[in-house]
KEKE-3310 file (N, C-alpha, C; in steps of 0.2 Angstrom, whole numbers, plus 5000, padded with zeros to 4 digits):
npx = (4996:5004:5014:5012:4999:4991:4993:4987:4974:4970:4972:4962:4951:4952:4950:4937:4930:4932:4926:4913:4910:4913:4903:4893:4900:4904:4892:4887:4896:4894:4881:4882:4891:4882:4872:4880:4884:4871:4868:4877:4874:4861:4863:4858:4861:4858:4860:4853:4849:4859:4861:4849:4845:4857:4855:4843:4847:4857:4850:4842:4851:4856:4845:4844:4857:4859:4857:4868:4879:4877:4880:4893:4899:4895:4902:4915:4916:4913:4924:4934:4930:4932:4946:4949:4945:4954:4965)
npy = (5278:5264:5260:5247:5244:5252:5246:5234:5237:5241:5229:5221:5228:5226:5212:5211:5218:5209:5197:5202:5205:5194:5183:5188:5191:5178:5172:5180:5177:5164:5164:5171:5163:5152:5158:5162:5150:5145:5155:5152:5140:5141:5152:5165:5181:5192:5207:5210:5199:5193:5203:5206:5193:5193:5204:5201:5190:5195:5204:5196:5189:5199:5202:5190:5189:5200:5204:5197:5203:5216:5213:5209:5221:5230:5224:5226:5240:5243:5238:5247:5259:5256:5254:5268:5274:5271:5278)
npz = (5195:5188:5173:5170:5176:5168:5156:5159:5161:5148:5141:5148:5143:5129:5129:5134:5124:5114:5119:5118:5105:5098:5098:5090:5078:5073:5071:5061:5051:5049:5044:5033:5025:5023:5016:5005:4999:4996:4986:4977:4973:4967:4958:4961:4963:4972:4982:4993:4998:5006:5015:5023:5030:5039:5046:5053:5060:5068:5076:5083:5090:5098:5106:5113:5119:5125:5139:5145:5139:5144:5157:5157:5153:5163:5174:5170:5170:5183:5189:5183:5189:5203:5203:5199:5211:5220:5216)
capx = (4995:5010:5013:5009:4992:4988:4993:4982:4967:4969:4972:4956:4946:4952:4947:4930:4928:4932:4920:4906:4909:4915:4897:4890:4904:4904:4886:4886:4900:4891:4875:4885:4893:4877:4869:4884:4883:4864:4868:4881:4870:4855:4865:4855:4866:4855:4864:4849:4848:4864:4860:4843:4846:4862:4853:4839:4850:4861:4845:4840:4857:4857:4840:4845:4863:4859:4858:4874:4883:4877:4883:4900:4901:4894:4907:4921:4915:4913:4931:4937:4928:4935:4953:4950:4944:4960:4971)
capy = (5272:5263:5258:5240:5244:5255:5241:5229:5240:5241:5222:5219:5231:5222:5205:5213:5219:5202:5193:5205:5205:5187:5179:5191:5190:5171:5170:5183:5174:5157:5165:5174:5157:5148:5161:5162:5143:5145:5159:5149:5134:5144:5157:5171:5186:5198:5209:5211:5192:5192:5208:5205:5188:5194:5209:5198:5185:5199:5207:5191:5188:5205:5201:5184:5189:5207:5204:5194:5208:5221:5211:5210:5228:5232:5222:5230:5247:5243:5237:5253:5264:5254:5256:5275:5276:5269:5282)
capz = (5191:5184:5166:5170:5178:5162:5151:5161:5159:5141:5140:5150:5139:5123:5130:5135:5117:5110:5122:5116:5098:5094:5096:5084:5072:5071:5069:5055:5046:5047:5040:5026:5022:5021:5010:4999:4996:4993:4980:4972:4970:4963:4954:4962:4966:4975:4987:4999:5001:5011:5020:5027:5035:5044:5051:5057:5065:5073:5080:5088:5095:5103:5110:5117:5123:5128:5147:5146:5137:5149:5163:5156:5153:5170:5178:5168:5172:5190:5190:5182:5195:5209:5202:5200:5217:5224:5214)
cpx = (5001:5008:5010:5002:4988:4987:4988:4975:4966:4969:4965:4950:4946:4949:4939:4927:4927:4927:4914:4905:4910:4908:4894:4893:4904:4898:4885:4890:4897:4885:4877:4887:4887:4873:4873:4884:4876:4864:4872:4878:4864:4857:4861:4860:4863:4858:4860:4848:4853:4863:4855:4843:4851:4859:4848:4842:4854:4856:4843:4845:4857:4851:4841:4851:4864:4861:4865:4880:4883:4880:4890:4903:4900:4900:4914:4921:4916:4921:4935:4936:4931:4943:4954:4949:4950:4966:4971)
cpy = (5271:5261:5251:5240:5247:5250:5235:5231:5239:5233:5219:5222:5228:5215:5206:5214:5213:5198:5196:5204:5198:5183:5182:5190:5183:5170:5173:5180:5167:5159:5167:5168:5153:5151:5161:5155:5143:5149:5156:5143:5136:5149:5163:5175:5192:5200:5209:5204:5190:5197:5207:5199:5189:5199:5206:5194:5189:5202:5202:5189:5193:5204:5196:5185:5196:5208:5202:5200:5214:5219:5211:5217:5231:5230:5225:5237:5248:5242:5243:5258:5262:5255:5264:5278:5275:5274:5288)
cpz = (5187:5177:5166:5171:5172:5157:5153:5160:5152:5138:5142:5145:5132:5124:5131:5128:5113:5112:5119:5109:5095:5093:5090:5077:5069:5068:5062:5049:5044:5043:5033:5022:5019:5015:5004:4995:4993:4986:4975:4969:4966:4958:4955:4966:4968:4981:4994:5002:5006:5017:5025:5032:5041:5049:5056:5063:5070:5078:5085:5093:5100:5108:5115:5121:5126:5135:5148:5144:5142:5155:5163:5156:5159:5174:5177:5170:5179:5192:5189:5187:5201:5208:5202:5207:5222:5222:5218)
residu = (UNK:UNK:UNK:UNK:UNK:UNK:UNK:UNK:UNK:UNK:UNK:UNK:UNK:UNK:UNK:UNK:UNK:UNK:UNK:UNK:UNK:UNK:UNK:UNK:UNK:UNK:UNK:UNK:UNK:UNK:UNK:UNK:UNK:UNK:UNK:UNK:UNK:UNK:UNK:UNK:UNK:UNK:UNK:UNK:UNK:UNK:UNK:UNK:UNK:UNK:UNK:UNK:UNK:UNK:UNK:UNK:UNK:UNK:UNK:UNK:UNK:UNK:UNK:UNK:UNK:UNK:UNK:UNK:UNK:UNK:UNK:UNK:UNK:UNK:UNK:UNK:UNK:UNK:UNK:UNK:UNK:UNK:UNK:UNK:UNK:UNK:UNK)
# end
């Protein structure tokens, strides 16, 4: 395996990680922003008020996007095994 191929695998792994993490992170940031605006408007500064809705939204996102995430990971792992078989 050449250095270019190894770097290609690492690049693909980073792209897969970004694809999988970005929807969850974006939704978590949006929920946090909405709750922060609500807290600033009402002057309620309870820590659990930000934590619980984020957990619930992330859980719903994982339920909804779980099959898509598994498909992306499966494709990547199959690609890796195919590359290992040719070495």
